[in-house]
C-alpha positions in Angstrom: 98.8 77.8 84.6 98.6 78.9 88.5 96.4 75.8 89.5 97.4 76.1 93.2 95.4 79.2 93.4 91.9 77.8 92.2 90.8 76.7 96.0 91.4 79.5 98.5 89.3 79.4 101.2 89.9 82.9 102.3 90.8 85.9 100.7 92.0 89.2 101.1 91.4 91.8 97.7 93.3 95.2 97.7 92.1 97.8 95.3 94.3 101.0 94.7 92.8 104.5 93.9 93.5 103.9 89.8 90.9 101.1 90.1 87.9 103.8 91.7 89.0 106.3 90.3 89.5 107.8 86.6 92.4 109.9 85.8 90.2 112.6 85.1 89.6 112.3 89.3 85.7 111.0 88.5 84.5 108.1 90.2 84.5 105.0 88.4 81.6 103.6 89.5 81.4 101.1 86.3 84.5 99.4 88.1 83.4 99.4 91.3 80.1 97.8 90.5 81.9 95.1 89.1 83.8 94.9 92.1 80.9 94.5 93.9 79.7 91.5 91.9 82.5 89.7 91.7 83.6 89.1 95.3 79.8 88.6 96.1 79.9 86.1 93.5 82.9 84.7 95.5 80.9 85.0 98.6 78.0 83.1 97.3 80.4 80.2 96.3 81.1 79.9 99.9 84.7 82.0 99.8 85.7 84.5 103.1 86.3 87.9 100.8 88.0 90.7 102.8 88.3 94.0 100.8 91.3 96.2 101.6 90.6 99.4 100.0 92.0 103.1 98.9 90.3 106.0 97.5 89.5 108.2 100.2 91.3 111.3 99.3 90.5 110.6 95.8 87.0 110.4 96.2 87.3 112.9 99.5 89.2 115.6 95.9 85.7 114.4 93.6 83.4 115.3 96.5 85.2 118.9 97.2 85.8 119.6 93.4 89.5 120.2 93.9 92.1 119.7 91.5 94.9 118.5 93.6 95.9 116.7 96.9 95.9 119.8 99.5 99.7 119.7 101.4 99.4 120.5 105.0 98.4 117.1 106.9 94.9 118.8 108.3 93.4 119.4 105.2 94.6 115.7 103.6 93.2 114.5 106.8 89.4 116.5 106.3 89.8 115.3 102.5 89.6 112.0 103.5 86.6 112.4 106.2 84.7 113.4 103.1 85.4 110.9 100.8 85.8 107.8 103.6 82.0 108.4 103.9 81.1 108.7 100.0 83.3 106.1 99.3 81.2 103.6 101.7 77.7 104.9 100.6 79.0 104.0 97.1 80.5 100.2 97.9 77.1 100.4 100.4 75.1 100.7 96.8 76.7 98.3 94.8 76.7 95.7 97.2 73.3 96.1 98.2 72.1 95.4 94.6 73.7 92.4 95.2 72.2 91.5 98.5 75.6 91.3 100.1 76.4 93.0 103.8 79.2 95.2 104.0 81.0 96.7 107.2 83.8 99.2 107.2 86.6 98.6 109.4 88.8 101.5 109.9 92.6 101.2 111.4 95.9 102.2 112.4 99.0 100.7 112.8 99.3 100.7 116.5 95.8 99.1 116.7 97.4 96.2 115.7 100.7 96.3 117.2 99.4 96.5 120.5 98.2 93.1 121.7 94.9 93.4 123.2 93.5 95.3 120.6 95.3 93.5 117.9 93.3 90.2 119.1 90.0 92.6 119.1 90.6 93.4 115.5 91.3 89.8 114.6 88.4 89.0 116.8 85.6 91.4 114.7 87.0 90.3 112.0 86.3 86.7 112.4 82.9 87.5 113.2 82.1 89.1 110.2 83.4 86.6 108.2 81.0 83.9 110.1 78.3 86.0 109.5 79.4 85.8 105.7 80.1 90.0 105.9 82.6 91.3 103.3 84.6 93.5 106.0 85.9 96.8 103.8 88.9 97.8 105.4 90.9 100.9 105.0 93.5 103.1 107.0 92.0 105.8 108.9 93.5 108.7 107.6 91.9 111.1 109.6 93.6 110.0 112.3 96.7 108.4 111.4 99.8 110.1 112.0 103.6 109.1 111.5 106.0 110.9 114.3 109.1 109.3 115.5 107.2 108.8 119.3 103.6 107.7 117.8 103.3 105.7 114.9 99.9 104.8 113.6 100.6 105.1 109.8 100.6 102.0 108.1 102.5 103.8 105.4 100.0 103.0 102.3 97.1 100.4 102.0 99.8 98.0 99.9 101.0 97.3 103.7 97.7 97.0 105.2 96.6 94.5 102.9 99.6 92.2 103.9 98.5 93.0 107.8 95.4 92.1 107.5 96.4 88.7 105.0 98.7 88.3 107.9 96.2 88.4 110.9 93.2 87.0 109.2 95.6 83.9 107.9 94.5 84.5 104.4 95.5 82.1 102.0 95.5 84.6 98.9 96.1 87.9 99.1 95.0 89.5 95.2 96.5 93.2 94.7 94.5 95.2 91.6 96.9 97.9 90.5 97.2 100.0 87.8 99.6 97.8 86.1 99.9 93.9 84.8 102.3 92.4 87.3 105.8 93.2 88.1 108.4 94.0 85.7 112.3 94.1 85.6 111.7 97.8 84.3 109.0 100.5 83.5 106.6 98.9 80.5 105.6 102.5 80.5 109.1 103.4 79.4 111.1 100.3 78.8 109.1 98.5 75.8 111.8 95.7 76.2 110.5 95.4 80.1 109.9 91.6 81.0 107.0 90.4 83.3 107.7 88.2 86.0 105.1 85.4 85.7 106.3 84.6 89.4 108.8 85.4 92.1 110.0 83.3 95.3 112.0 86.0 97.1 112.3 90.0 97.4 116.1 90.6 96.9 117.9 93.9 96.7 118.0 93.7 92.9 113.8 93.3 92.7 113.9 96.6 94.6 116.4 98.2 92.7 113.9 97.4 90.0 111.3 99.2 91.5 111.6 102.6 91.4 109.0 105.2 92.8 105.0 106.1 92.0 104.4 108.6 89.7 100.5 108.7 90.8 99.5 111.5 92.6 96.2 110.2 93.9 97.5 107.2 95.6 100.3 107.1 97.7 102.0 103.4 97.0 104.1 102.2 94.2 106.3 99.0 92.9 108.5 99.7 96.1 105.4 99.3 98.8 103.9 96.2 96.4 107.2 94.6 97.1 107.5 95.1 100.9 103.9 94.0 101.2 104.9 90.4 98.9 108.0 90.3 101.0 105.8 90.5 104.6 102.8 87.8 102.7 106.2 85.3 101.9 107.3 85.7 105.3 103.9 84.4 106.7 104.1 81.2 103.9 101.1 83.2 102.3 100.4 84.0 98.2 99.9 87.3 96.3 99.1 88.5 92.8 99.7 91.6 91.6 97.8 92.0 88.3 95.9 95.2 86.6 92.4 95.8 88.0 91.0 97.6 85.6 88.5 94.5 85.1 87.6 93.5 88.4 86.8 90.4 86.6 90.1 89.4 86.7 89.3 87.7 90.1 87.3 85.1 88.4 90.2 83.9 86.0 93.0 83.7 88.7 90.6 81.5 91.0 90.5 79.7 87.4 93.9 79.1 87.5 94.9 81.3 84.5 98.5 82.5 84.4 97.6 86.6 85.5 100.1 89.0 86.4 102.9 87.9 89.0 102.3 85.2 91.6 104.7 86.0 94.8 104.7 82.6 96.6 107.5 80.3 97.9 107.4 77.3 96.1 108.5 76.2 92.2 110.5 77.9 90.3 111.2 81.5 89.9 109.9 82.7 86.0 110.5 86.2 83.8 
């Protein structure tokens, strides 16, 4: 049992594209609705909730009826612009069913690295939480670039969720992915792969086991999730990586169930 996860006051939930989009490219409305229900219920319990959501490009591809992600950066940014608007419309619809107000916050890396704008971001998020509003955060894909002299990309939303957790001093980051947790090897290819139940330190061996992402819709892989976990550990926080197919798993996590992989300093690492 992960009893230590039962009482976090401030929680960041990161949801990946695979939770929001079916393999055929259509939008998973049932999953989004369940996510809205869960997060609203947590808010009703008195928790402070922040959602970091991927999916802009995936939703944009669906809206524009495109079968594959464009190659050029301007095309990707145009698709993201279409998708972000539609994604927020869907979120607003679903959260309003449960009478929960949300707010969109789009960030780029340079904003959180520049002290004054970083403070502005923190102040905005704190005020939204004080007002009982759930911030829905994504990278501003329509303007973010990654050049030698002007870095504005976080890399992916795994990193962004870890940074948001750090900025807001969240006690727990719950990362919903397409896998049950972090394994010794790819469980889809190796039936002998074992799930790490708890990891207290990110080392070279773990990074080697992470492999690469094969998902054409999202940008993050297991290596990205380990880098995010390292950032959370360095900030003395906690992170759980688990499967987001059923967002109600969040209830089980907060009830102390041993689900997914817990990244936390204290305790003994087990597999």
